[in-house]
C-alpha positions as CSV (number, residue, x, y, z in Angstrom):
1,M,-0.6,-6.8,-18.9
2,Y,-3.2,-4.8,-16.9
3,D,-6.4,-6.8,-16.3
4,E,-9.2,-4.3,-15.3
5,A,-11.6,-6.9,-14.1
6,A,-9.0,-8.6,-12.0
7,D,-8.0,-5.3,-10.5
8,F,-11.5,-4.4,-9.6
9,A,-12.1,-7.8,-8.0
10,E,-8.9,-7.4,-6.0
11,Q,-9.8,-4.0,-4.7
12,R,-13.3,-5.3,-3.7
13,T,-11.5,-8.1,-1.8
14,Q,-9.2,-5.6,-0.2
15,V,-12.2,-3.5,1.0
16,Q,-13.7,-6.6,2.6
17,R,-10.4,-7.5,4.3
18,M,-10.3,-4.0,5.7
19,D,-13.9,-4.2,7.0
20,D,-13.1,-7.6,8.6
21,A,-9.9,-6.3,10.3
22,L,-11.8,-3.3,11.7
23,A,-14.6,-5.6,13.0
24,E,-12.0,-7.9,14.5
25,V,-10.7,-5.2,16.9
26,G,-14.2,-3.6,17.5
27,V,-13.4,-0.4,15.5
28,S,-16.5,1.4,14.1
29,V,-16.5,4.3,11.8
30,D,-19.5,6.6,11.3
31,W,-19.2,6.2,7.5
32,P,-22.0,8.5,6.3
33,S,-20.4,11.5,8.1
34,A,-16.8,10.5,7.5
35,V,-14.1,12.3,5.5
36,I,-11.6,9.6,4.6
37,C,-8.2,9.3,2.8
38,D,-6.6,6.4,1.0
39,V,-2.8,7.1,1.1
40,G,-0.8,5.9,-1.9
41,G,-4.0,5.0,-3.6
42,G,-2.6,4.7,-7.1
43,G,-5.3,4.2,-9.6
44,G,-8.0,5.3,-7.1
45,L,-10.2,2.2,-7.1
46,H,-10.0,1.5,-3.4
47,A,-11.0,5.1,-2.5
48,G,-13.7,5.0,-5.2
49,L,-15.3,1.8,-3.7
50,L,-15.4,3.6,-0.3
51,A,-16.8,6.8,-1.7
52,S,-20.4,5.5,-1.8
53,R,-20.4,5.0,1.9
54,V,-18.7,8.2,3.1
55,L,-19.3,12.0,3.1
56,R,-16.0,12.6,1.2
57,A,-13.3,10.2,-0.1
58,H,-9.8,11.4,-0.9
59,C,-7.3,9.4,-2.8
60,A,-3.8,10.7,-2.2
61,D,-0.9,9.6,-4.5
62,V,2.4,11.1,-5.7
63,I,1.6,10.2,-9.3
64,D,-0.6,12.8,-11.0
65,Q,-3.4,10.8,-12.5
66,H,-5.1,14.0,-13.8
67,A,-2.1,14.8,-16.0
68,R,-1.7,11.1,-16.9
69,Y,-5.3,11.0,-18.3
70,N,-5.4,14.6,-19.7
71,G,-7.7,15.9,-17.0
72,E,-10.3,13.2,-17.6
73,F,-9.2,10.8,-14.7
74,V,-12.4,11.1,-12.7
75,K,-14.6,10.8,-15.8
76,L,-12.8,7.7,-16.9
77,Q,-12.9,6.3,-13.4
78,A,-16.6,6.7,-13.3
79,E,-16.9,4.8,-16.6
80,K,-14.7,2.0,-15.3
81,F,-17.0,1.6,-12.2
82,Q,-20.0,1.5,-14.6
83,R,-18.4,-1.4,-16.6
84,H,-18.1,-3.4,-13.4
85,G,-21.6,-2.9,-12.1
86,A,-20.8,-0.1,-9.6
87,V,-21.3,3.6,-9.3
88,L,-18.7,6.1,-8.5
89,P,-20.3,9.1,-6.7
90,I,-18.0,11.8,-8.2
91,D,-19.4,14.5,-6.0
92,R,-17.8,12.6,-3.0
93,Y,-14.6,11.6,-4.7
94,E,-11.4,13.6,-5.0
95,F,-7.9,12.7,-6.2
96,N,-5.1,14.7,-4.6
97,V,-1.5,14.7,-5.9
98,T,0.6,14.7,-2.8
99,D,3.7,13.0,-1.3
100,A,2.8,10.5,1.5
101,T,5.7,11.8,3.5
102,R,4.6,15.5,3.1
103,M,0.9,15.5,2.8
104,M,-1.0,18.6,1.8
105,F,-3.7,18.1,4.3
106,R,-4.3,20.1,7.5
107,D,-3.8,18.6,11.0
108,D,-6.6,16.5,12.7
109,W,-8.8,16.3,9.6
110,F,-9.6,12.8,8.6
111,D,-12.1,10.5,10.3
112,F,-10.5,7.4,8.8
113,M,-7.4,6.6,6.7
114,C,-6.2,3.5,4.9
115,S,-3.3,2.5,2.7
116,V,-3.2,-0.8,0.7
117,N,-0.1,-2.0,-1.1
118,A,1.7,1.3,-0.8
119,F,3.9,1.1,2.3
120,E,6.4,-1.2,0.5
121,H,6.9,1.6,-2.1
122,I,6.9,4.8,0.0
123,P,10.6,5.8,0.4
124,D,10.2,6.6,4.1
125,P,7.3,4.6,5.6
126,T,8.2,6.0,9.1
127,Q,7.6,9.5,7.9
128,A,4.5,8.5,6.1
129,L,3.0,7.0,9.3
130,A,4.0,10.2,11.1
131,E,2.1,12.2,8.5
132,I,-0.9,9.9,8.9
133,A,-0.8,10.5,12.6
134,R,-0.7,14.3,12.0
135,V,-3.7,14.5,9.7
136,L,-6.0,11.9,11.5
137,R,-8.3,13.5,14.0
138,P,-8.0,12.3,17.6
139,G,-9.8,9.0,18.2
140,A,-9.8,8.1,14.4
141,P,-8.4,4.8,13.1
142,V,-6.1,3.8,10.2
143,Y,-5.9,0.5,8.3
144,L,-2.6,-0.4,6.6
145,S,-1.9,-3.6,4.5
146,F,0.9,-4.3,2.1
147,D,2.4,-7.3,0.3
148,P,5.1,-8.2,-0.8
149,I,7.8,-6.4,1.1
150,W,11.3,-6.1,-0.4
151,T,12.8,-9.2,1.1
152,A,10.0,-11.6,0.0
153,D,10.7,-14.0,-2.8
154,T,8.9,-11.7,-5.3
155,G,9.8,-8.5,-3.5
156,S,11.2,-6.9,-6.7
157,H,7.6,-6.7,-8.0
158,F,9.1,-7.6,-11.4
159,E,9.3,-11.4,-11.2
160,R,7.6,-11.4,-14.7
161,Y,10.9,-10.3,-16.1
162,V,13.3,-11.9,-13.5
163,P,11.4,-14.9,-12.3
164,E,14.1,-16.4,-10.0
165,P,13.1,-15.9,-6.4
166,W,15.1,-13.4,-4.3
167,A,17.2,-12.5,-7.4
168,H,16.7,-8.9,-6.6
169,L,18.6,-9.4,-3.3
170,L,21.5,-11.3,-4.8
171,L,22.1,-9.2,-8.0
172,D,23.2,-5.6,-7.8
173,E,20.8,-3.1,-9.4
174,S,22.6,-2.8,-12.7
175,Q,22.6,-6.6,-13.1
176,F,18.9,-6.9,-12.2
177,I,18.0,-4.1,-14.7
178,L,20.1,-5.8,-17.4
179,R,18.0,-9.0,-16.9
180,M,14.8,-6.9,-17.1
181,R,15.8,-5.3,-20.3
182,E,16.8,-8.6,-21.8
183,A,13.4,-10.0,-20.9
184,G,11.6,-7.0,-22.7
185,A,11.0,-4.5,-19.9
186,A,10.1,-1.0,-21.0
187,D,12.0,2.0,-19.8
188,W,9.2,3.1,-17.5
189,E,9.3,-0.3,-15.8
190,V,13.0,-0.1,-15.3
191,E,12.5,3.4,-13.7
192,D,9.7,1.9,-11.6
193,F,12.0,-0.8,-10.3
194,R,14.8,1.7,-9.7
195,W,12.7,4.2,-7.7
196,S,9.5,2.7,-6.4
197,M,10.8,0.0,-4.3
198,N,11.9,1.2,-0.8
199,H,14.1,-1.8,0.2
200,V,12.9,-1.5,3.8
201,R,13.5,-4.6,5.8
202,L,11.2,-6.5,8.2
203,P,12.7,-5.3,11.5
204,V,12.2,-1.8,10.4
205,Y,8.5,-2.3,9.8
206,E,8.1,-4.3,13.1
207,R,9.6,-1.5,15.1
208,L,7.6,1.1,13.2
209,F,4.3,-0.5,14.2
210,R,5.2,-1.8,17.7
211,V,7.3,1.1,18.9
212,R,7.5,4.1,16.7
213,A,3.7,4.3,16.2
214,G,3.2,4.8,19.9
215,E,5.7,7.6,20.0
216,M,3.6,9.3,17.2
217,G,0.4,9.1,19.4
218,L,-1.0,6.0,17.6
219,D,-2.2,3.0,19.5
220,L,-1.7,-0.4,17.8
221,L,-4.9,-2.4,17.9
222,L,-3.9,-5.2,15.5
223,F,-0.7,-6.3,13.8
224,R,-0.5,-9.4,11.7
225,S,2.1,-10.6,9.3
226,W,2.1,-13.5,7.0
227,S,4.7,-15.8,5.5
228,G,5.1,-18.0,2.4
229,T,6.3,-18.0,-1.1
230,V,4.5,-17.6,-4.4
231,H,5.6,-21.1,-5.4
232,A,6.6,-23.9,-3.0
233,S,9.5,-24.7,-5.3
234,H,11.1,-21.4,-4.3
235,L,12.2,-23.0,-1.1
236,E,14.3,-25.5,-3.1
237,H,15.8,-22.8,-5.3
238,P,19.6,-22.2,-4.8
239,N,18.8,-18.5,-4.3
240,F,17.1,-19.3,-1.0
241,A,20.3,-20.8,0.4
242,R,22.3,-18.0,-0.9
243,A,20.0,-15.3,0.4
244,L,20.1,-17.1,3.9
245,E,23.8,-16.1,4.1
246,T,22.8,-12.5,4.5
247,Y,19.1,-12.5,5.6
248,A,17.2,-14.3,8.4
249,R,14.8,-17.0,7.3
250,E,11.9,-15.2,8.9
251,E,12.7,-12.1,6.8
252,L,13.0,-14.0,3.5
253,L,9.6,-15.7,4.1
254,T,7.6,-12.9,5.4
255,R,5.5,-11.5,2.6
256,G,3.4,-8.7,4.1
257,M,1.5,-7.3,7.0
258,T,-1.6,-5.7,8.2
259,A,-2.0,-3.1,11.0
260,V,-4.9,-1.2,12.5
261,L,-4.0,1.7,14.7
262,R,-6.0,4.6,16.3
263,K,-4.9,8.0,17.2
264,R,-5.1,8.8,20.8
265,P,-7.9,11.1,21.9
266,A,-6.8,14.7,22.6
267,R,-6.0,15.3,26.3
268,R,-8.4,17.6,28.1
């Protein structure tokens, strides 16, 4: 069940983590003059929290929140902010319905971009990063963070219905969906599992940030991944040993990653 207060608190934490990562690598953004974009921004809270510090904040997501809320999305968003002691400056905030792999924006536009907990969902994260490189202005940074990836113990994102760790790696799709339905999952949740998990494995992400990003004109300033399980008991679960027959231990235990990159300045 959705917990609005918890969501708001989590997004505030994510903004602080972003600020800390940028400070760690000495990246500064001229926030008052910046036009920014949150890619795969979902419900728009992250972009909304940044809107108060920037000239213009765009939230880009493939799900049409305007249609979902009968054209009142921004109004309802502003009311949500008010309930949690914050202000959403709606004159600086814009929600754009666009695919992360084919963004509607012109080249060399944004002064800063970010994406939080979206790159494990985007079907082609390599193409999404290429699009970010295209629409960032030269010299501008991007912050990316996401958790959990597909091969983590809870990488299905639906452990509330199928709680056994790594079950999504060991069952075929039809078996996993049957387990979801037996546990009470709604049709939309089944469709979400079927289509919104990209199944991208750890080596693909590592190569994307360490190799492919440079080919796209992005310099990697920070790359950090973290490991662990939601519960320590998962390491003793039979599914872990079974999954090790196909996947490397590092892959099964890596949960997520953070990267800070910067588009190279234009050549003179």
